[in-house]
VOPA-394790 format. One record per atom (N, C-alpha, C, O): atom name; x, y, z. Coordinates in nm, 4 decimals. Layout:
N
[CA, [X, Y, Z]],
...
//
This chain:
95
[N, [0.0850, -0.1176, 0.0000]],
[CA, [0.0000, 0.0000, 0.0000]],
[C, [0.0889, 0.1230, 0.0000]],
[O, [0.1851, 0.1323, 0.0762]],
[N, [0.0561, 0.2138, -0.0839]],
[CA, [0.1355, 0.3346, -0.0981]],
[C, [0.0671, 0.4504, -0.0250]],
[O, [-0.0488, 0.4822, -0.0516]],
[N, [0.1390, 0.5113, 0.0652]],
[CA, [0.0894, 0.6274, 0.1392]],
[C, [0.1592, 0.7525, 0.0894]],
[O, [0.2731, 0.7477, 0.0431]],
[N, [0.0909, 0.8621, 0.0993]],
[CA, [0.1532, 0.9895, 0.0668]],
[C, [0.1798, 1.0658, 0.1965]],
[O, [0.1266, 1.0318, 0.3022]],
[N, [0.2615, 1.1674, 0.1865]],
[CA, [0.2874, 1.2510, 0.3035]],
[C, [0.1605, 1.3196, 0.3517]],
[O, [0.1441, 1.3453, 0.4709]],
[N, [0.0707, 1.3489, 0.2580]],
[CA, [-0.0565, 1.4113, 0.2945]],
[C, [-0.1413, 1.3163, 0.3791]],
[O, [-0.2072, 1.3596, 0.4736]],
[N, [-0.1397, 1.1869, 0.3454]],
[CA, [-0.2128, 1.0872, 0.4249]],
[C, [-0.1599, 1.0820, 0.5679]],
[O, [-0.2371, 1.0818, 0.6638]],
[N, [-0.0300, 1.0778, 0.5809]],
[CA, [0.0325, 1.0733, 0.7135]],
[C, [0.0032, 1.2017, 0.7903]],
[O, [-0.0206, 1.1982, 0.9110]],
[N, [0.0048, 1.3124, 0.7219]],
[CA, [-0.0241, 1.4413, 0.7861]],
[C, [-0.1676, 1.4438, 0.8382]],
[O, [-0.1924, 1.4951, 0.9473]],
[N, [-0.2626, 1.3891, 0.7616]],
[CA, [-0.4020, 1.3838, 0.8059]],
[C, [-0.4175, 1.2970, 0.9303]],
[O, [-0.4865, 1.3343, 1.0252]],
[N, [-0.3523, 1.1804, 0.9286]],
[CA, [-0.3599, 1.0906, 1.0434]],
[C, [-0.2945, 1.1545, 1.1655]],
[O, [-0.3452, 1.1417, 1.2770]],
[N, [-0.1833, 1.2226, 1.1452]],
[CA, [-0.1154, 1.2900, 1.2559]],
[C, [-0.2037, 1.3994, 1.3147]],
[O, [-0.2083, 1.4174, 1.4364]],
[N, [-0.2732, 1.4714, 1.2290]],
[CA, [-0.3628, 1.5758, 1.2779]],
[C, [-0.4779, 1.5156, 1.3578]],
[O, [-0.5154, 1.5691, 1.4622]],
[N, [-0.5344, 1.4048, 1.3099]],
[CA, [-0.6425, 1.3375, 1.3819]],
[C, [-0.5962, 1.2840, 1.5168]],
[O, [-0.6724, 1.2829, 1.6135]],
[N, [-0.4710, 1.2398, 1.5228]],
[CA, [-0.4152, 1.1876, 1.6469]],
[C, [-0.3568, 1.2974, 1.7350]],
[O, [-0.3025, 1.2702, 1.8421]],
[N, [-0.3683, 1.4204, 1.6892]],
[CA, [-0.3160, 1.5364, 1.7628]],
[C, [-0.1653, 1.5260, 1.7852]],
[O, [-0.1143, 1.5554, 1.8933]],
[N, [-0.0952, 1.4831, 1.6791]],
[CA, [0.0501, 1.4736, 1.6830]],
[C, [0.1099, 1.5872, 1.6010]],
[O, [0.0699, 1.6110, 1.4870]],
[N, [0.2048, 1.6559, 1.6598]],
[CA, [0.2759, 1.7611, 1.5871]],
[C, [0.3983, 1.6971, 1.5215]],
[O, [0.4879, 1.6477, 1.5899]],
[N, [0.4007, 1.6988, 1.3882]],
[CA, [0.5107, 1.6365, 1.3150]],
[C, [0.5622, 1.7337, 1.2103]],
[O, [0.4852, 1.8009, 1.1417]],
[N, [0.6957, 1.7395, 1.1997]],
[CA, [0.7542, 1.8218, 1.0934]],
[C, [0.7675, 1.7361, 0.9669]],
[O, [0.7328, 1.6180, 0.9683]],
[N, [0.8166, 1.7940, 0.8597]],
[CA, [0.8234, 1.7243, 0.7306]],
[C, [0.9136, 1.6010, 0.7351]],
[O, [0.8828, 1.4995, 0.6726]],
[N, [1.0233, 1.6092, 0.8078]],
[CA, [1.1154, 1.4948, 0.8173]],
[C, [1.0470, 1.3793, 0.8896]],
[O, [1.0573, 1.2643, 0.8468]],
[N, [0.9771, 1.4094, 0.9993]],
[CA, [0.9074, 1.3058, 1.0747]],
[C, [0.7940, 1.2447, 0.9917]],
[O, [0.7697, 1.1241, 0.9981]],
[N, [0.7257, 1.3276, 0.9148]],
[CA, [0.6179, 1.2782, 0.8294]],
[C, [0.6728, 1.1823, 0.7243]],
[O, [0.6142, 1.0771, 0.6987]],
[N, [0.7848, 1.2189, 0.6639]],
[CA, [0.8461, 1.1323, 0.5628]],
[C, [0.8938, 1.0009, 0.6241]],
[O, [0.8709, 0.8943, 0.5670]],
[N, [0.9596, 1.0077, 0.7396]],
[CA, [1.0052, 0.8854, 0.8074]],
[C, [0.8876, 0.7963, 0.8457]],
[O, [0.8933, 0.6745, 0.8291]],
[N, [0.7820, 0.8568, 0.8964]],
[CA, [0.6637, 0.7809, 0.9361]],
[C, [0.5963, 0.7175, 0.8151]],
[O, [0.5486, 0.6042, 0.8228]],
[N, [0.5920, 0.7902, 0.7025]],
[CA, [0.5331, 0.7357, 0.5805]],
[C, [0.6088, 0.6116, 0.5355]],
[O, [0.5476, 0.5122, 0.4965]],
[N, [0.7406, 0.6167, 0.5408]],
[CA, [0.8227, 0.5026, 0.4998]],
[C, [0.7974, 0.3830, 0.5917]],
[O, [0.7821, 0.2703, 0.5447]],
[N, [0.7931, 0.4079, 0.7217]],
[CA, [0.7711, 0.2993, 0.8173]],
[C, [0.6313, 0.2398, 0.8027]],
[O, [0.6158, 0.1177, 0.8030]],
[N, [0.5298, 0.3250, 0.7899]],
[CA, [0.3939, 0.2753, 0.7738]],
[C, [0.3771, 0.1987, 0.6430]],
[O, [0.3082, 0.0967, 0.6391]],
[N, [0.4385, 0.2465, 0.5376]],
[CA, [0.4305, 0.1761, 0.4092]],
[C, [0.4919, 0.0373, 0.4194]],
[O, [0.4380, -0.0583, 0.3636]],
[N, [0.6039, 0.0248, 0.4898]],
[CA, [0.6653, -0.1074, 0.5043]],
[C, [0.5788, -0.1997, 0.5891]],
[O, [0.5730, -0.3199, 0.5631]],
[N, [0.5116, -0.1453, 0.6902]],
[CA, [0.4204, -0.2271, 0.7713]],
[C, [0.3026, -0.2738, 0.6863]],
[O, [0.2656, -0.3911, 0.6911]],
[N, [0.2435, -0.1833, 0.6088]],
[CA, [0.1311, -0.2204, 0.5231]],
[C, [0.1728, -0.3198, 0.4152]],
[O, [0.0948, -0.4081, 0.3797]],
[N, [0.2942, -0.3068, 0.3625]],
[CA, [0.3440, -0.4031, 0.2643]],
[C, [0.3590, -0.5415, 0.3269]],
[O, [0.3270, -0.6422, 0.2637]],
[N, [0.4075, -0.5467, 0.4505]],
[CA, [0.4218, -0.6750, 0.5201]],
[C, [0.2849, -0.7378, 0.5453]],
[O, [0.2688, -0.8588, 0.5296]],
[N, [0.1872, -0.6574, 0.5838]],
[CA, [0.0518, -0.7085, 0.6053]],
[C, [-0.0050, -0.7634, 0.4749]],
[O, [-0.0652, -0.8708, 0.4745]],
[N, [0.0131, -0.6923, 0.3657]],
[CA, [-0.0355, -0.7395, 0.2355]],
[C, [0.0332, -0.8693, 0.1956]],
[O, [-0.0302, -0.9582, 0.1389]],
[N, [0.1617, -0.8806, 0.2247]],
[CA, [0.2361, -1.0026, 0.1926]],
[C, [0.1836, -1.1208, 0.2745]],
[O, [0.1706, -1.2316, 0.2225]],
[N, [0.1538, -1.0974, 0.4012]],
[CA, [0.1027, -1.2052, 0.4859]],
[C, [-0.0393, -1.2446, 0.4458]],
[O, [-0.0746, -1.3623, 0.4541]],
[N, [-0.1209, -1.1495, 0.4029]],
[CA, [-0.2565, -1.1814, 0.3603]],
[C, [-0.2582, -1.2558, 0.2277]],
[O, [-0.3569, -1.3227, 0.1969]],
[N, [-0.1538, -1.2465, 0.1496]],
[CA, [-0.1468, -1.3140, 0.0203]],
[C, [-0.1179, -1.4638, 0.0351]],
[O, [-0.1370, -1.5397, -0.0599]],
[N, [-0.0727, -1.5064, 0.1516]],
[CA, [-0.0388, -1.6471, 0.1739]],
[C, [-0.1676, -1.7285, 0.1872]],
[O, [-0.2594, -1.6887, 0.2589]],
[N, [-0.1742, -1.8425, 0.1178]],
[CA, [-0.2910, -1.9304, 0.1250]],
[C, [-0.2832, -2.0143, 0.2520]],
[O, [-0.1952, -2.0994, 0.2650]],
[N, [-0.3741, -1.9911, 0.3446]],
[CA, [-0.3760, -2.0640, 0.4712]],
[C, [-0.4993, -2.1524, 0.4838]],
[O, [-0.5346, -2.1931, 0.5945]],
[N, [-0.5652, -2.1827, 0.3729]],
[CA, [-0.6897, -2.2601, 0.3777]],
[C, [-0.6679, -2.4038, 0.4235]],
[O, [-0.7588, -2.4631, 0.4815]],
[N, [-0.5506, -2.4615, 0.3995]],
[CA, [-0.5237, -2.6008, 0.4383]],
[C, [-0.4454, -2.6127, 0.5682]],
[O, [-0.3954, -2.7206, 0.6001]],
[N, [-0.4341, -2.5062, 0.6421]],
[CA, [-0.3573, -2.5077, 0.7660]],
[C, [-0.4537, -2.5108, 0.8844]],
[O, [-0.5433, -2.4271, 0.8949]],
[N, [-0.4342, -2.6077, 0.9726]],
[CA, [-0.5211, -2.6217, 1.0896]],
[C, [-0.4854, -2.5155, 1.1932]],
[O, [-0.3682, -2.4818, 1.2096]],
[N, [-0.5851, -2.4631, 1.2627]],
[CA, [-0.5564, -2.3650, 1.3677]],
[C, [-0.4735, -2.4267, 1.4797]],
[O, [-0.4880, -2.5449, 1.5110]],
[N, [-0.3877, -2.3466, 1.5390]],
[CA, [-0.3020, -2.3944, 1.6476]],
[C, [-0.3369, -2.3189, 1.7748]],
[O, [-0.3720, -2.2010, 1.7700]],
[N, [-0.3272, -2.3864, 1.8881]],
[CA, [-0.3491, -2.3188, 2.0151]],
[C, [-0.2177, -2.2624, 2.0691]],
[O, [-0.2177, -2.1771, 2.1579]],
[N, [-0.1064, -2.3105, 2.0149]],
[CA, [0.0248, -2.2650, 2.0605]],
[C, [0.1221, -2.2756, 1.9442]],
[O, [0.1068, -2.3617, 1.8575]],
[N, [0.2203, -2.1897, 1.9425]],
[CA, [0.3168, -2.1894, 1.8321]],
[C, [0.4062, -2.3127, 1.8325]],
[O, [0.4590, -2.3516, 1.7284]],
[N, [0.4232, -2.3741, 1.9489]],
[CA, [0.5053, -2.4940, 1.9582]],
[C, [0.4170, -2.6114, 1.9970]],
[O, [0.3118, -2.5926, 2.0582]],
[N, [0.4588, -2.7318, 1.9619]],
[CA, [0.3822, -2.8512, 1.9949]],
[C, [0.4198, -2.8951, 2.1361]],
[O, [0.5024, -2.9846, 2.1540]],
[N, [0.3588, -2.8319, 2.2360]],
[CA, [0.3885, -2.8631, 2.3758]],
[C, [0.2587, -2.8953, 2.4480]],
[O, [0.1501, -2.8581, 2.4035]],
[N, [0.2717, -2.9648, 2.5595]],
[CA, [0.1546, -2.9934, 2.6421]],
[C, [0.1880, -2.9583, 2.7862]],
[O, [0.3041, -2.9598, 2.8272]],
[N, [0.0845, -2.9269, 2.8614]],
[CA, [0.1025, -2.8900, 3.0014]],
[C, [0.1308, -3.0139, 3.0843]],
[O, [0.0696, -3.1187, 3.0637]],
[N, [0.2230, -3.0018, 3.1772]],
[CA, [0.2429, -3.1081, 3.2744]],
[C, [0.1342, -3.0928, 3.3795]],
[O, [0.1205, -2.9863, 3.4396]],
[N, [0.0584, -3.1960, 3.4017]],
[CA, [-0.0507, -3.1902, 3.4973]],
[C, [-0.0125, -3.2666, 3.6231]],
[O, [0.0594, -3.3664, 3.6182]],
[N, [-0.0616, -3.2180, 3.7338]],
[CA, [-0.0375, -3.2876, 3.8595]],
[C, [-0.1675, -3.3502, 3.9053]],
[O, [-0.2755, -3.3136, 3.8588]],
[N, [-0.1560, -3.4440, 3.9960]],
[CA, [-0.2737, -3.5097, 4.0508]],
[C, [-0.3560, -3.4084, 4.1294]],
[O, [-0.3006, -3.3282, 4.2047]],
[N, [-0.4859, -3.4116, 4.1125]],
[CA, [-0.5746, -3.3181, 4.1805]],
[C, [-0.6094, -3.3739, 4.3178]],
[O, [-0.7041, -3.4509, 4.3332]],
[N, [-0.5305, -3.3332, 4.4175]],
[CA, [-0.5565, -3.3823, 4.5524]],
[C, [-0.5423, -3.2664, 4.6511]],
[O, [-0.4739, -3.1678, 4.6236]],
[N, [-0.6064, -3.2798, 4.7634]],
[CA, [-0.6035, -3.1763, 4.8673]],
[C, [-0.4678, -3.1804, 4.9361]],
[O, [-0.4233, -3.2856, 4.9820]],
[N, [-0.4027, -3.0646, 4.9428]],
[CA, [-0.2707, -3.0588, 5.0062]],
[C, [-0.2696, -2.9708, 5.1304]],
[O, [-0.1759, -2.9784, 5.2099]],
[N, [-0.3719, -2.8873, 5.1489]],
[CA, [-0.3786, -2.7994, 5.2656]],
[C, [-0.4985, -2.8399, 5.3509]],
[O, [-0.6024, -2.8784, 5.2971]],
[N, [-0.4854, -2.8318, 5.4814]],
[CA, [-0.5979, -2.8689, 5.5675]],
[C, [-0.7096, -2.7649, 5.5608]],
[O, [-0.6851, -2.6486, 5.5287]],
[N, [-0.8313, -2.8069, 5.5909]],
[CA, [-0.9473, -2.7177, 5.5914]],
[C, [-0.9435, -2.6358, 5.7198]],
[O, [-0.9595, -2.6893, 5.8295]],
[N, [-0.9219, -2.5036, 5.7044]],
[CA, [-0.9140, -2.4154, 5.8204]],
[C, [-1.0256, -2.3108, 5.8201]],
[O, [-1.0114, -2.2041, 5.8798]],
[N, [-1.1371, -2.3419, 5.7524]],
[CA, [-1.2458, -2.2455, 5.7427]],
[C, [-1.2990, -2.2069, 5.8803]],
[O, [-1.3212, -2.0887, 5.9063]],
[N, [-1.3199, -2.3036, 5.9683]],
[CA, [-1.3724, -2.2733, 6.1017]],
[C, [-1.2768, -2.1817, 6.1782]],
[O, [-1.3208, -2.0897, 6.2471]],
[N, [-1.1484, -2.2061, 6.1666]],
[CA, [-1.0488, -2.1220, 6.2338]],
[C, [-1.0533, -1.9800, 6.1807]],
[O, [-1.0529, -1.8848, 6.2587]],
[N, [-1.0576, -1.9645, 6.0494]],
[CA, [-1.0604, -1.8306, 5.9898]],
[C, [-1.1895, -1.7571, 6.0214]],
[O, [-1.1878, -1.6363, 6.0448]],
[N, [-1.3016, -1.8285, 6.0226]],
[CA, [-1.4293, -1.7635, 6.0505]],
[C, [-1.4481, -1.7344, 6.1987]],
[O, [-1.5331, -1.6531, 6.2351]],
[N, [-1.3714, -1.7986, 6.2835]],
[CA, [-1.3830, -1.7707, 6.4265]],
[C, [-1.3338, -1.6298, 6.4606]],
[O, [-1.3769, -1.5728, 6.5608]],
[N, [-1.2448, -1.5728, 6.3793]],
[CA, [-1.1957, -1.4369, 6.4043]],
[C, [-1.2690, -1.3334, 6.3187]],
[O, [-1.2383, -1.2144, 6.3250]],
[N, [-1.3660, -1.3791, 6.2385]],
[CA, [-1.4421, -1.2884, 6.1540]],
[C, [-1.5474, -1.2160, 6.2378]],
[O, [-1.6035, -1.2747, 6.3303]],
[N, [-1.5751, -1.0876, 6.2059]],
[CA, [-1.6786, -1.0160, 6.2808]],
[C, [-1.8158, -1.0832, 6.2702]],
[O, [-1.8885, -1.0909, 6.3692]],
[N, [-1.8515, -1.1317, 6.1513]],
[CA, [-1.9798, -1.1988, 6.1323]],
[C, [-1.9647, -1.3095, 6.0287]],
[O, [-1.9143, -1.2871, 5.9186]],
[N, [-2.0090, -1.4288, 6.0657]],
[CA, [-2.0091, -1.5419, 5.9734]],
[C, [-2.1292, -1.6282, 6.0069]],
[O, [-2.1671, -1.6428, 6.1231]],
[N, [-2.1885, -1.6852, 5.9022]],
[CA, [-2.3062, -1.7691, 5.9230]],
[C, [-2.3116, -1.8745, 5.8141]],
[O, [-2.2970, -1.8427, 5.6961]],
[N, [-2.3322, -1.9972, 5.8517]],
[CA, [-2.3448, -2.1105, 5.7585]],
[C, [-2.2241, -2.1209, 5.6653]],
[O, [-2.2388, -2.1542, 5.5477]],
[N, [-2.1058, -2.0927, 5.7175]],
[CA, [-1.9846, -2.1036, 5.6383]],
[C, [-1.9581, -1.9857, 5.5465]],
[O, [-1.8661, -1.9906, 5.4648]],
[N, [-2.0375, -1.8793, 5.5585]],
[CA, [-2.0213, -1.7617, 5.4733]],
[C, [-1.9855, -1.6415, 5.5582]],
[O, [-2.0270, -1.6320, 5.6737]],
[N, [-1.9081, -1.5490, 5.5012]],
[CA, [-1.8767, -1.4229, 5.5677]],
[C, [-1.9907, -1.3257, 5.5412]],
[O, [-2.0340, -1.3107, 5.4269]],
[N, [-2.0397, -1.2595, 5.6457]],
[CA, [-2.1456, -1.1605, 5.6300]],
[C, [-2.0827, -1.0225, 5.6277]],
[O, [-2.0029, -0.9879, 5.7148]],
[N, [-2.1193, -0.9442, 5.5273]],
[CA, [-2.0640, -0.8098, 5.5104]],
[C, [-2.1787, -0.7110, 5.4970]],
[O, [-2.2890, -0.7501, 5.4587]],
[N, [-2.1550, -0.5824, 5.5281]],
[CA, [-2.2615, -0.4841, 5.5130]],
[C, [-2.3005, -0.4682, 5.3656]],
[O, [-2.2172, -0.4826, 5.2761]],
[N, [-2.4286, -0.4384, 5.3425]],
[CA, [-2.4772, -0.4182, 5.2066]],
[C, [-2.4191, -0.2883, 5.1528]],
[O, [-2.4235, -0.1850, 5.2197]],
[N, [-2.3640, -0.2941, 5.0305]],
[CA, [-2.3003, -0.1774, 4.9695]],
[C, [-2.3905, -0.1170, 4.8638]],
[O, [-2.4013, 0.0053, 4.8544]],
[N, [-2.4552, -0.2000, 4.7848]],
[CA, [-2.5405, -0.1532, 4.6747]],
[C, [-2.6859, -0.1754, 4.7149]],
[O, [-2.7225, -0.2830, 4.7623]],
[N, [-2.7682, -0.0729, 4.6955]],
[CA, [-2.9092, -0.0848, 4.7295]],
[C, [-2.9882, -0.1472, 4.6174]],
[O, [-3.1095, -0.1647, 4.6296]],
//
């Protein structure tokens, strides 16, 4: 995609960026190269490629799902200002 300095100047004005002519020219060159790369990537046929969940073929190491800490709910609720039926009672905030 070919950009002109006027295009970059319009975008800079919309973004409230103050740019001089040198900055506008440099930005035009950089944006044009980004747009060219995007066009190149969109030109690649990916219809036969399966979606991937990760860039590498790795799997998570899983551990056994077992309880490792003792149940201390009664201890924690004993120091709570208000608790009932295993729940902490708090003042109503939203009406």
